[in-house]
N, CA, C and O atoms as CSV, one atom per row, in Angstrom:
chain,resi,resn,atom,element,x,y,z
A,1,UNK,N,N,0.855,-1.174,0.000
A,1,UNK,CA,C,0.000,0.000,0.000
A,1,UNK,C,C,0.901,1.236,0.000
A,1,UNK,O,O,1.816,1.352,0.815
A,2,UNK,N,N,0.629,2.147,-0.917
A,2,UNK,CA,C,1.411,3.383,-1.023
A,2,UNK,C,C,0.827,4.453,-0.093
A,2,UNK,O,O,-0.386,4.561,0.089
A,3,UNK,N,N,1.737,5.232,0.483
A,3,UNK,CA,C,1.352,6.352,1.334
A,3,UNK,C,C,2.482,7.379,1.277
A,3,UNK,O,O,3.657,7.016,1.228
A,4,UNK,N,N,2.126,8.643,1.283
A,4,UNK,CA,C,3.160,9.679,1.234
A,4,UNK,C,C,3.747,9.904,2.627
A,4,UNK,O,O,3.114,9.625,3.646
A,5,UNK,N,N,4.974,10.417,2.636
A,5,UNK,CA,C,5.610,10.760,3.903
A,5,UNK,C,C,4.805,11.835,4.630
A,5,UNK,O,O,4.767,11.850,5.861
A,6,UNK,N,N,4.161,12.734,3.884
A,6,UNK,CA,C,3.336,13.777,4.498
A,6,UNK,C,C,2.192,13.179,5.314
A,6,UNK,O,O,1.877,13.675,6.396
A,7,UNK,N,N,1.567,12.111,4.801
A,7,UNK,CA,C,0.474,11.482,5.545
A,7,UNK,C,C,0.996,10.747,6.772
A,7,UNK,O,O,0.356,10.766,7.823
A,8,UNK,N,N,2.155,10.098,6.651
A,8,UNK,CA,C,2.790,9.471,7.819
A,8,UNK,C,C,3.076,10.542,8.870
A,8,UNK,O,O,2.817,10.341,10.056
A,9,UNK,N,N,3.611,11.677,8.427
A,9,UNK,CA,C,3.920,12.773,9.355
A,9,UNK,C,C,2.656,13.286,10.045
A,9,UNK,O,O,2.699,13.651,11.220
A,10,UNK,N,N,1.535,13.315,9.327
A,10,UNK,CA,C,0.273,13.759,9.924
A,10,UNK,C,C,-0.208,12.778,10.987
A,10,UNK,O,O,-0.730,13.195,12.021
A,11,UNK,N,N,-0.040,11.484,10.745
A,11,UNK,CA,C,-0.409,10.484,11.756
A,11,UNK,C,C,0.455,10.648,13.000
A,11,UNK,O,O,-0.054,10.593,14.119
A,12,UNK,N,N,1.746,10.848,12.815
A,12,UNK,CA,C,2.657,11.046,13.953
A,12,UNK,C,C,2.276,12.317,14.710
A,12,UNK,O,O,2.241,12.316,15.941
A,13,UNK,N,N,1.991,13.399,13.988
A,13,UNK,CA,C,1.606,14.660,14.632
A,13,UNK,C,C,0.322,14.481,15.441
A,13,UNK,O,O,0.228,14.967,16.568
A,14,UNK,N,N,-0.662,13.787,14.877
A,14,UNK,CA,C,-1.914,13.551,15.598
A,14,UNK,C,C,-1.651,12.711,16.842
A,14,UNK,O,O,-2.223,12.967,17.902
A,15,UNK,N,N,-0.790,11.714,16.712
A,15,UNK,CA,C,-0.444,10.867,17.859
A,15,UNK,C,C,0.141,11.696,18.990
A,15,UNK,O,O,-0.204,11.498,20.154
A,16,UNK,N,N,1.017,12.611,18.651
A,16,UNK,CA,C,1.639,13.475,19.665
A,16,UNK,C,C,0.638,14.486,20.229
A,16,UNK,O,O,0.638,14.761,21.429
A,17,UNK,N,N,-0.213,15.037,19.361
A,17,UNK,CA,C,-1.185,16.045,19.798
A,17,UNK,C,C,-2.169,15.495,20.824
A,17,UNK,O,O,-2.613,16.225,21.709
A,18,UNK,N,N,-2.514,14.210,20.712
A,18,UNK,CA,C,-3.536,13.636,21.587
A,18,UNK,C,C,-2.981,13.003,22.861
A,18,UNK,O,O,-3.742,12.461,23.662
A,19,UNK,N,N,-1.666,13.066,23.057
A,19,UNK,CA,C,-1.097,12.555,24.304
A,19,UNK,C,C,-1.746,13.237,25.494
A,19,UNK,O,O,-2.037,14.430,25.404
A,20,UNK,N,N,-1.987,12.560,26.594
A,20,UNK,CA,C,-1.519,11.208,26.916
A,20,UNK,C,C,-2.424,10.091,26.378
A,20,UNK,O,O,-2.136,8.913,26.586
A,21,UNK,N,N,-3.520,10.451,25.685
A,21,UNK,CA,C,-4.446,9.443,25.175
A,21,UNK,C,C,-4.025,8.931,23.810
A,21,UNK,O,O,-3.240,9.568,23.108
A,22,UNK,N,N,-4.560,7.766,23.443
A,22,UNK,CA,C,-4.396,7.277,22.084
A,22,UNK,C,C,-5.189,8.183,21.152
A,22,UNK,O,O,-6.236,8.707,21.532
A,23,UNK,N,N,-4.695,8.367,19.935
A,23,UNK,CA,C,-5.442,9.082,18.911
A,23,UNK,C,C,-6.064,8.048,17.979
A,23,UNK,O,O,-5.755,6.859,18.061
A,24,UNK,N,N,-6.940,8.512,17.096
A,24,UNK,CA,C,-7.511,7.624,16.092
A,24,UNK,C,C,-8.025,8.439,14.920
A,24,UNK,O,O,-8.297,9.633,15.044
A,25,UNK,N,N,-8.150,7.780,13.790
A,25,UNK,CA,C,-8.658,8.440,12.602
A,25,UNK,C,C,-8.844,7.454,11.470
A,25,UNK,O,O,-8.539,6.268,11.597
A,26,UNK,N,N,-9.352,7.965,10.361
A,26,UNK,CA,C,-9.643,7.145,9.194
A,26,UNK,C,C,-8.805,7.613,8.010
A,26,UNK,O,O,-8.392,8.771,7.946
A,27,UNK,N,N,-8.559,6.703,7.077
A,27,UNK,CA,C,-7.715,6.986,5.919
A,27,UNK,C,C,-8.504,6.678,4.652
A,27,UNK,O,O,-9.054,5.588,4.489
A,28,UNK,N,N,-8.545,7.657,3.765
A,28,UNK,CA,C,-9.204,7.469,2.481
A,28,UNK,C,C,-8.186,7.190,1.396
A,28,UNK,O,O,-7.009,7.524,1.530
A,29,UNK,N,N,-8.646,6.578,0.329
A,29,UNK,CA,C,-7.780,6.316,-0.807
A,29,UNK,C,C,-8.438,5.380,-1.787
A,29,UNK,O,O,-9.624,5.072,-1.668
A,30,UNK,N,N,-7.664,4.926,-2.764
A,30,UNK,CA,C,-8.122,3.917,-3.715
A,30,UNK,C,C,-6.948,3.458,-4.568
A,30,UNK,O,O,-5.876,4.061,-4.556
A,31,UNK,N,N,-7.172,2.389,-5.298
A,31,UNK,CA,C,-6.166,1.841,-6.206
A,31,UNK,C,C,-4.813,1.618,-5.531
A,31,UNK,O,O,-3.768,1.923,-6.106
A,32,UNK,N,N,-4.838,1.081,-4.302
A,32,UNK,CA,C,-3.593,0.751,-3.622
A,32,UNK,C,C,-2.828,1.924,-3.056
A,32,UNK,O,O,-1.642,1.807,-2.748
A,33,UNK,N,N,-3.512,3.079,-2.911
A,33,UNK,CA,C,-2.837,4.260,-2.384
A,33,UNK,C,C,-3.697,4.949,-1.331
A,33,UNK,O,O,-4.893,5.166,-1.523
A,34,UNK,N,N,-3.060,5.283,-0.220
A,34,UNK,CA,C,-3.695,6.081,0.831
A,34,UNK,C,C,-3.491,7.543,0.461
A,34,UNK,O,O,-2.362,7.983,0.244
A,35,UNK,N,N,-4.597,8.301,0.389
A,35,UNK,CA,C,-4.488,9.668,-0.122
A,35,UNK,C,C,-4.996,10.739,0.827
A,35,UNK,O,O,-4.760,11.923,0.587
A,36,UNK,N,N,-5.690,10.360,1.902
A,36,UNK,CA,C,-6.188,11.384,2.824
A,36,UNK,C,C,-6.260,10.841,4.247
A,36,UNK,O,O,-6.616,9.685,4.478
A,37,UNK,N,N,-5.912,11.707,5.188
A,37,UNK,CA,C,-5.962,11.392,6.615
A,37,UNK,C,C,-7.075,12.235,7.230
A,37,UNK,O,O,-7.184,13.429,6.953
A,38,UNK,N,N,-7.898,11.609,8.063
A,38,UNK,CA,C,-9.009,12.303,8.702
A,38,UNK,C,C,-8.947,12.041,10.207
A,38,UNK,O,O,-9.208,10.930,10.670
A,39,UNK,N,N,-8.602,13.067,10.946
A,39,UNK,CA,C,-8.542,12.934,12.398
A,39,UNK,C,C,-9.938,12.733,12.978
A,39,UNK,O,O,-10.917,13.311,12.505
A,40,UNK,N,N,-10.003,11.909,14.004
A,40,UNK,CA,C,-11.252,11.699,14.743
A,40,UNK,C,C,-10.946,11.836,16.231
A,40,UNK,O,O,-9.798,11.730,16.662
A,41,UNK,N,N,-11.982,12.068,16.986
A,41,UNK,CA,C,-11.832,12.084,18.442
A,41,UNK,C,C,-11.877,10.653,18.963
A,41,UNK,O,O,-12.620,9.813,18.456
A,42,UNK,N,N,-11.074,10.397,19.978
A,42,UNK,CA,C,-11.107,9.112,20.661
A,42,UNK,C,C,-12.181,9.203,21.735
A,42,UNK,O,O,-11.969,9.812,22.784
A,43,UNK,N,N,-13.335,8.597,21.472
A,43,UNK,CA,C,-14.449,8.653,22.424
A,43,UNK,C,C,-14.102,7.976,23.737
A,43,UNK,O,O,-14.702,8.293,24.765
A,44,UNK,N,N,-13.151,7.050,23.732
A,44,UNK,CA,C,-12.733,6.379,24.965
A,44,UNK,C,C,-11.882,7.289,25.841
A,44,UNK,O,O,-11.838,7.121,27.060
A,45,UNK,N,N,-11.202,8.262,25.215
A,45,UNK,CA,C,-10.387,9.252,25.934
A,45,UNK,C,C,-9.465,8.605,26.977
A,45,UNK,O,O,-9.487,8.958,28.156
A,46,UNK,N,N,-8.664,7.658,26.509
A,46,UNK,CA,C,-7.733,6.960,27.394
A,46,UNK,C,C,-6.502,6.535,26.605
A,46,UNK,O,O,-6.525,6.496,25.375
A,47,UNK,N,N,-5.432,6.219,27.317
A,47,UNK,CA,C,-4.219,5.723,26.679
A,47,UNK,C,C,-4.279,4.211,26.481
A,47,UNK,O,O,-3.367,3.620,25.904
A,48,UNK,N,N,-5.361,3.584,26.963
A,48,UNK,CA,C,-5.475,2.133,26.904
A,48,UNK,C,C,-6.100,1.598,25.622
A,48,UNK,O,O,-5.833,0.462,25.232
A,49,UNK,N,N,-6.931,2.407,24.962
A,49,UNK,CA,C,-7.606,1.929,23.752
A,49,UNK,C,C,-8.178,3.122,23.002
A,49,UNK,O,O,-8.174,4.249,23.497
A,50,UNK,N,N,-8.664,2.853,21.810
A,50,UNK,CA,C,-9.298,3.908,21.027
A,50,UNK,C,C,-10.704,3.493,20.636
A,50,UNK,O,O,-11.018,2.307,20.536
A,51,UNK,N,N,-11.533,4.483,20.419
A,51,UNK,CA,C,-12.888,4.284,19.916
A,51,UNK,C,C,-13.227,5.512,19.076
A,51,UNK,O,O,-13.387,6.608,19.614
A,52,UNK,N,N,-13.336,5.336,17.774
A,52,UNK,CA,C,-13.649,6.465,16.895
A,52,UNK,C,C,-15.008,7.023,17.297
A,52,UNK,O,O,-15.999,6.294,17.326
A,53,UNK,N,N,-15.052,8.319,17.608
A,53,UNK,CA,C,-16.299,8.959,18.019
A,53,UNK,C,C,-17.347,8.761,16.925
A,53,UNK,O,O,-17.066,9.034,15.758
A,54,UNK,N,N,-18.551,8.290,17.273
A,54,UNK,CA,C,-19.561,7.972,16.254
A,54,UNK,C,C,-19.903,9.130,15.313
A,54,UNK,O,O,-20.039,8.915,14.108
A,55,UNK,N,N,-20.042,10.335,15.826
A,55,UNK,CA,C,-20.385,11.446,14.928
A,55,UNK,C,C,-19.214,11.790,14.010
A,55,UNK,O,O,-19.425,12.192,12.866
A,56,UNK,N,N,-17.981,11.635,14.498
A,56,UNK,CA,C,-16.811,11.842,13.641
A,56,UNK,C,C,-16.764,10.785,12.543
A,56,UNK,O,O,-16.472,11.089,11.387
A,57,UNK,N,N,-17.056,9.541,12.917
A,57,UNK,CA,C,-17.034,8.453,11.940
A,57,UNK,C,C,-18.031,8.742,10.813
A,57,UNK,O,O,-17.696,8.586,9.639
A,58,UNK,N,N,-19.231,9.154,11.155
A,58,UNK,CA,C,-20.254,9.462,10.152
A,58,UNK,C,C,-19.797,10.596,9.238
A,58,UNK,O,O,-19.882,10.491,8.015
A,59,UNK,N,N,-19.311,11.684,9.844
A,59,UNK,CA,C,-18.867,12.857,9.077
A,59,UNK,C,C,-17.700,12.504,8.151
A,59,UNK,O,O,-17.681,12.898,6.985
A,60,UNK,N,N,-16.740,11.765,8.678
A,60,UNK,CA,C,-15.555,11.415,7.894
A,60,UNK,C,C,-15.922,10.464,6.751
A,60,UNK,O,O,-15.431,10.623,5.633
A,61,UNK,N,N,-16.771,9.490,7.022
A,61,UNK,CA,C,-17.173,8.558,5.964
A,61,UNK,C,C,-17.862,9.305,4.826
A,61,UNK,O,O,-17.640,8.991,3.656
A,62,UNK,N,N,-18.687,10.280,5.154
A,62,UNK,CA,C,-19.316,11.095,4.114
A,62,UNK,C,C,-18.263,11.850,3.303
A,62,UNK,O,O,-18.336,11.900,2.076
A,63,UNK,N,N,-17.293,12.432,3.990
A,63,UNK,CA,C,-16.239,13.194,3.326
A,63,UNK,C,C,-15.416,12.294,2.394
A,63,UNK,O,O,-15.085,12.691,1.277
A,64,UNK,N,N,-15.091,11.096,2.855
A,64,UNK,CA,C,-14.328,10.151,2.040
A,64,UNK,C,C,-15.115,9.785,0.777
A,64,UNK,O,O,-14.561,9.772,-0.322
A,65,UNK,N,N,-16.394,9.491,0.938
A,65,UNK,CA,C,-17.228,9.123,-0.214
A,65,UNK,C,C,-17.386,10.288,-1.177
A,65,UNK,O,O,-17.327,10.095,-2.392
A,66,UNK,N,N,-17.585,11.498,-0.656
A,66,UNK,CA,C,-17.731,12.682,-1.512
A,66,UNK,C,C,-16.470,12.939,-2.334
A,66,UNK,O,O,-16.549,13.479,-3.437
A,67,UNK,N,N,-15.316,12.556,-1.805
A,67,UNK,CA,C,-14.047,12.739,-2.506
A,67,UNK,C,C,-13.788,11.627,-3.522
A,67,UNK,O,O,-12.768,11.638,-4.211
A,68,UNK,N,N,-14.715,10.663,-3.615
A,68,UNK,CA,C,-14.525,9.555,-4.543
A,68,UNK,C,C,-13.518,8.532,-4.055
A,68,UNK,O,O,-12.964,7.766,-4.843
A,69,UNK,N,N,-13.285,8.526,-2.752
A,69,UNK,CA,C,-12.332,7.599,-2.157
A,69,UNK,C,C,-13.081,6.467,-1.458
A,69,UNK,O,O,-14.299,6.514,-1.285
A,70,UNK,N,N,-12.325,5.461,-1.067
A,70,UNK,CA,C,-12.824,4.373,-0.235
A,70,UNK,C,C,-12.141,4.459,1.118
A,70,UNK,O,O,-11.075,5.062,1.243
A,71,UNK,N,N,-12.747,3.861,2.124
A,71,UNK,CA,C,-12.072,3.720,3.414
A,71,UNK,C,C,-11.028,2.624,3.245
A,71,UNK,O,O,-11.371,1.450,3.106
A,72,UNK,N,N,-9.754,3.010,3.258
A,72,UNK,CA,C,-8.686,2.027,3.054
A,72,UNK,C,C,-7.873,1.769,4.320
A,72,UNK,O,O,-7.072,0.835,4.364
A,73,UNK,N,N,-8.077,2.599,5.356
A,73,UNK,CA,C,-7.306,2.405,6.571
A,73,UNK,C,C,-7.935,3.053,7.779
A,73,UNK,O,O,-8.715,3.999,7.676
A,74,UNK,N,N,-7.574,2.517,8.925
A,74,UNK,CA,C,-7.935,3.070,10.227
A,74,UNK,C,C,-6.623,3.168,10.993
A,74,UNK,O,O,-5.843,2.217,11.032
A,75,UNK,N,N,-6.388,4.325,11.600
A,75,UNK,CA,C,-5.127,4.459,12.335
A,75,UNK,C,C,-5.393,4.823,13.794
A,75,UNK,O,O,-6.426,5.395,14.143
A,76,UNK,N,N,-4.429,4.473,14.619
A,76,UNK,CA,C,-4.442,4.896,16.020
A,76,UNK,C,C,-3.021,4.827,16.558
A,76,UNK,O,O,-2.109,4.325,15.901
A,77,UNK,N,N,-2.860,5.337,17.751
A,77,UNK,CA,C,-1.524,5.350,18.351
A,77,UNK,C,C,-1.448,4.402,19.536
A,77,UNK,O,O,-2.453,4.069,20.165
A,78,UNK,N,N,-0.235,3.985,19.816
A,78,UNK,CA,C,0.090,3.297,21.061
A,78,UNK,C,C,1.067,4.214,21.779
A,78,UNK,O,O,2.160,4.484,21.281
A,79,UNK,N,N,0.674,4.681,22.927
A,79,UNK,CA,C,1.472,5.683,23.620
A,79,UNK,C,C,2.647,5.096,24.403
A,79,UNK,O,O,3.635,5.784,24.659
A,80,UNK,N,N,2.535,3.815,24.782
A,80,UNK,CA,C,3.563,3.232,25.641
A,80,UNK,C,C,4.005,1.839,25.195
A,80,UNK,O,O,4.724,1.149,25.918
A,81,UNK,N,N,3.574,1.433,24.010
A,81,UNK,CA,C,3.921,0.091,23.556
A,81,UNK,C,C,4.269,0.103,22.067
A,81,UNK,O,O,4.105,1.117,21.388
A,82,UNK,N,N,4.747,-1.031,21.576
A,82,UNK,CA,C,5.193,-1.129,20.196
A,82,UNK,C,C,4.031,-0.988,19.216
A,82,UNK,O,O,2.865,-1.082,19.599
A,83,UNK,N,N,4.363,-0.764,17.963
A,83,UNK,CA,C,3.373,-0.639,16.894
A,83,UNK,C,C,2.981,-2.034,16.431
A,83,UNK,O,O,3.393,-2.492,15.365
A,84,UNK,N,N,2.178,-2.698,17.254
A,84,UNK,CA,C,1.669,-4.027,16.928
A,84,UNK,C,C,0.292,-4.149,17.565
A,84,UNK,O,O,0.106,-3.700,18.696
A,85,UNK,N,N,-0.682,-4.744,16.873
A,85,UNK,CA,C,-2.043,-4.792,17.403
A,85,UNK,C,C,-2.137,-5.530,18.742
A,85,UNK,O,O,-1.610,-6.630,18.908
A,86,UNK,N,N,-2.812,-4.898,19.669
A,86,UNK,CA,C,-3.123,-5.539,20.948
A,86,UNK,C,C,-4.343,-6.439,20.741
A,86,UNK,O,O,-4.979,-6.405,19.687
A,87,UNK,N,N,-4.659,-7.237,21.750
A,87,UNK,CA,C,-5.857,-8.076,21.640
A,87,UNK,C,C,-7.098,-7.201,21.521
A,87,UNK,O,O,-8.044,-7.567,20.824
A,88,UNK,N,N,-7.110,-6.057,22.186
A,88,UNK,CA,C,-8.230,-5.119,22.056
A,88,UNK,C,C,-8.347,-4.630,20.613
A,88,UNK,O,O,-9.450,-4.554,20.073
A,89,UNK,N,N,-7.221,-4.300,19.990
A,89,UNK,CA,C,-7.223,-3.867,18.584
A,89,UNK,C,C,-7.771,-4.969,17.678
A,89,UNK,O,O,-8.558,-4.702,16.770
A,90,UNK,N,N,-7.357,-6.182,17.927
A,90,UNK,CA,C,-7.811,-7.323,17.122
A,90,UNK,C,C,-9.320,-7.500,17.271
A,90,UNK,O,O,-10.022,-7.744,16.289
A,91,UNK,N,N,-9.808,-7.379,18.488
A,91,UNK,CA,C,-11.248,-7.509,18.724
A,91,UNK,C,C,-12.022,-6.405,18.020
A,91,UNK,O,O,-13.074,-6.669,17.437
A,92,UNK,N,N,-11.517,-5.161,18.063
A,92,UNK,CA,C,-12.195,-4.043,17.404
A,92,UNK,C,C,-12.236,-4.219,15.889
A,92,UNK,O,O,-13.179,-3.770,15.238
A,93,UNK,N,N,-11.227,-4.865,15.331
A,93,UNK,CA,C,-11.140,-5.046,13.875
A,93,UNK,C,C,-12.137,-6.079,13.362
A,93,UNK,O,O,-12.345,-6.187,12.153
A,94,UNK,N,N,-12.745,-6.824,14.244
A,94,UNK,CA,C,-13.644,-7.897,13.833
A,94,UNK,C,C,-14.766,-7.402,12.920
A,94,UNK,O,O,-15.152,-8.103,11.985
A,95,UNK,N,N,-15.287,-6.214,13.177
A,95,UNK,CA,C,-16.371,-5.691,12.364
A,95,UNK,C,C,-15.913,-4.924,11.136
A,95,UNK,O,O,-16.742,-4.513,10.325
A,96,UNK,N,N,-14.611,-4.724,10.983
A,96,UNK,CA,C,-14.042,-3.941,9.883
A,96,UNK,C,C,-12.870,-4.701,9.278
A,96,UNK,O,O,-11.730,-4.275,9.467
A,97,UNK,N,N,-13.084,-5.800,8.564
A,97,UNK,CA,C,-11.963,-6.618,8.076
A,97,UNK,C,C,-11.242,-6.057,6.846
A,97,UNK,O,O,-10.123,-6.480,6.557
A,98,UNK,N,N,-11.844,-5.127,6.122
A,98,UNK,CA,C,-11.245,-4.685,4.859
A,98,UNK,C,C,-10.150,-3.631,4.993
A,98,UNK,O,O,-9.115,-3.756,4.339
A,99,UNK,N,N,-10.338,-2.593,5.818
A,99,UNK,CA,C,-9.274,-1.576,5.875
A,99,UNK,C,C,-8.008,-2.110,6.541
A,99,UNK,O,O,-8.050,-3.043,7.343
A,100,UNK,N,N,-6.885,-1.492,6.185
A,100,UNK,CA,C,-5.640,-1.767,6.894
A,100,UNK,C,C,-5.661,-0.997,8.205
A,100,UNK,O,O,-6.352,0.014,8.334
A,101,UNK,N,N,-4.910,-1.479,9.158
A,101,UNK,CA,C,-4.788,-0.822,10.462
A,101,UNK,C,C,-3.366,-0.308,10.609
A,101,UNK,O,O,-2.411,-1.085,10.632
A,102,UNK,N,N,-3.236,1.004,10.708
A,102,UNK,CA,C,-1.930,1.627,10.922
A,102,UNK,C,C,-1.812,1.991,12.387
A,102,UNK,O,O,-2.725,2.574,12.971
A,103,UNK,N,N,-0.693,1.645,12.970
A,103,UNK,CA,C,-0.436,1.946,14.376
A,103,UNK,C,C,0.839,2.763,14.464
A,103,UNK,O,O,1.880,2.384,13.927
A,104,UNK,N,N,0.736,3.900,15.158
A,104,UNK,CA,C,1.888,4.757,15.415
A,104,UNK,C,C,2.314,4.551,16.860
A,104,UNK,O,O,1.561,4.864,17.782
A,105,UNK,N,N,3.504,4.032,17.060
A,105,UNK,CA,C,4.030,3.837,18.405
A,105,UNK,C,C,4.849,5.041,18.836
A,105,UNK,O,O,5.739,5.501,18.122
A,106,UNK,N,N,4.525,5.537,20.018
A,106,UNK,CA,C,5.319,6.589,20.656
A,106,UNK,C,C,6.042,6.031,21.878
A,106,UNK,O,O,6.374,6.762,22.811
A,107,UNK,N,N,6.279,4.722,21.852
A,107,UNK,CA,C,7.003,4.074,22.947
A,107,UNK,C,C,8.346,4.775,23.164
A,107,UNK,O,O,8.777,4.967,24.300
A,108,UNK,N,N,8.992,5.149,22.076
A,108,UNK,CA,C,10.218,5.942,22.109
A,108,UNK,C,C,9.858,7.277,21.445
A,108,UNK,O,O,9.915,7.384,20.220
A,109,UNK,N,N,9.492,8.284,22.225
A,109,UNK,CA,C,8.915,9.524,21.692
A,109,UNK,C,C,9.735,10.212,20.591
A,109,UNK,O,O,9.164,10.822,19.687
A,110,UNK,N,N,11.040,10.120,20.660
A,110,UNK,CA,C,11.874,10.771,19.644
A,110,UNK,C,C,12.067,9.917,18.388
A,110,UNK,O,O,12.690,10.357,17.422
A,111,UNK,N,N,11.536,8.712,18.407
A,111,UNK,CA,C,11.678,7.802,17.280
A,111,UNK,C,C,10.355,7.064,17.030
A,111,UNK,O,O,10.275,5.852,17.231
A,112,UNK,N,N,9.307,7.802,16.588
A,112,UNK,CA,C,8.010,7.154,16.367
A,112,UNK,C,C,8.097,6.127,15.235
A,112,UNK,O,O,8.871,6.276,14.290
A,113,UNK,N,N,7.285,5.091,15.361
A,113,UNK,CA,C,7.249,4.013,14.372
A,113,UNK,C,C,5.813,3.839,13.903
A,113,UNK,O,O,4.902,3.731,14.723
A,114,UNK,N,N,5.602,3.810,12.585
A,114,UNK,CA,C,4.282,3.558,12.017
A,114,UNK,C,C,4.349,2.271,11.207
A,114,UNK,O,O,5.175,2.137,10.304
A,115,UNK,N,N,3.470,1.324,11.539
A,115,UNK,CA,C,3.401,0.042,10.831
A,115,UNK,C,C,1.954,-0.225,10.445
A,115,UNK,O,O,1.031,0.313,11.056
A,116,UNK,N,N,1.760,-1.064,9.424
A,116,UNK,CA,C,0.423,-1.380,8.923
A,116,UNK,C,C,0.154,-2.878,9.037
A,116,UNK,O,O,1.058,-3.704,8.913
A,117,UNK,N,N,-1.124,-3.203,9.280
A,117,UNK,CA,C,-1.519,-4.598,9.463
A,117,UNK,C,C,-2.872,-4.864,8.826
A,117,UNK,O,O,-3.761,-4.013,8.832
A,118,UNK,N,N,-3.006,-6.057,8.280
A,118,UNK,CA,C,-4.312,-6.589,7.900
A,118,UNK,C,C,-4.752,-7.448,9.080
A,118,UNK,O,O,-3.997,-8.295,9.557
A,119,UNK,N,N,-5.979,-7.223,9.545
A,119,UNK,CA,C,-6.498,-8.000,10.677
A,119,UNK,C,C,-7.825,-8.609,10.225
A,119,UNK,O,O,-8.825,-7.908,10.064
A,120,UNK,N,N,-7.813,-9.924,10.024
A,120,UNK,CA,C,-9.009,-10.623,9.536
A,120,UNK,C,C,-9.204,-11.915,10.321
A,120,UNK,O,O,-8.288,-12.727,10.455
A,121,UNK,N,N,-10.414,-12.084,10.835
A,121,UNK,CA,C,-10.755,-13.299,11.590
A,121,UNK,C,C,-9.769,-13.571,12.714
A,121,UNK,O,O,-9.431,-14.723,12.985
A,122,UNK,N,N,-9.307,-12.508,13.370
A,122,UNK,CA,C,-8.402,-12.645,14.488
A,122,UNK,C,C,-6.945,-12.844,14.123
A,122,UNK,O,O,-6.087,-12.884,15.005
A,123,UNK,N,N,-6.650,-12.970,12.829
A,123,UNK,CA,C,-5.270,-13.168,12.383
A,123,UNK,C,C,-4.665,-11.821,12.008
A,123,UNK,O,O,-5.323,-10.988,11.384
A,124,UNK,N,N,-3.420,-11.616,12.389
A,124,UNK,CA,C,-2.699,-10.368,12.140
A,124,UNK,C,C,-1.591,-10.635,11.139
A,124,UNK,O,O,-0.788,-11.551,11.315
A,125,UNK,N,N,-1.551,-9.822,10.079
A,125,UNK,CA,C,-0.492,-9.934,9.078
A,125,UNK,C,C,0.051,-8.548,8.790
A,125,UNK,O,O,-0.703,-7.648,8.422
A,126,UNK,N,N,1.347,-8.371,8.954
A,126,UNK,CA,C,1.927,-7.065,8.663
A,126,UNK,C,C,1.930,-6.826,7.154
A,126,UNK,O,O,2.195,-7.732,6.364
A,127,UNK,N,N,1.627,-5.579,6.774
A,127,UNK,CA,C,1.592,-5.174,5.383
A,127,UNK,C,C,2.648,-4.098,5.201
A,127,UNK,O,O,2.696,-3.130,5.960
A,128,UNK,N,N,3.491,-4.270,4.195
A,128,UNK,CA,C,4.541,-3.285,3.949
A,128,UNK,C,C,3.942,-2.011,3.381
A,128,UNK,O,O,3.126,-2.049,2.460
A,129,UNK,N,N,4.357,-0.885,3.941
A,129,UNK,CA,C,3.960,0.420,3.415
A,129,UNK,C,C,5.026,0.898,2.439
A,129,UNK,O,O,6.221,0.849,2.728
A,130,UNK,N,N,4.573,1.360,1.284
A,130,UNK,CA,C,5.457,1.954,0.285
A,130,UNK,C,C,5.396,3.474,0.493
A,130,UNK,O,O,4.523,4.151,-0.049
A,131,UNK,N,N,6.333,3.993,1.283
A,131,UNK,CA,C,6.329,5.406,1.660
A,131,UNK,C,C,7.121,6.211,0.634
A,131,UNK,O,O,8.282,5.915,0.354
A,132,UNK,N,N,6.467,7.238,0.077
A,132,UNK,CA,C,7.142,8.054,-0.935
A,132,UNK,C,C,7.132,9.519,-0.546
A,132,UNK,O,O,7.656,10.356,-1.281
């Protein structure tokens, strides 16, 4: 999946802006490319998990569709752990098997890491990001 460095930088910035809580958002795109980042509020408001605020989800999905894009990704941060899906993340993905899941780890604040995963039927598979 292709993604620009600018979009990666926006995910990292959002992750830092929402500290000490996890951040979350949706990613629009098509044809194997992520083209837009949409910040959402974390309705859970905690560093332990994320929950895309329902009204943000509705608004963002409309915006993605109006732009002629598809929902290709969901992102969130891990404030104190590695960029790998937790069991909570895996459980949340159960209802959304198609988008990729991008996780930004701020475990080492000066060296953030963003990784992508396909999560389907409880199985986690890392997906390489083609960052340009």
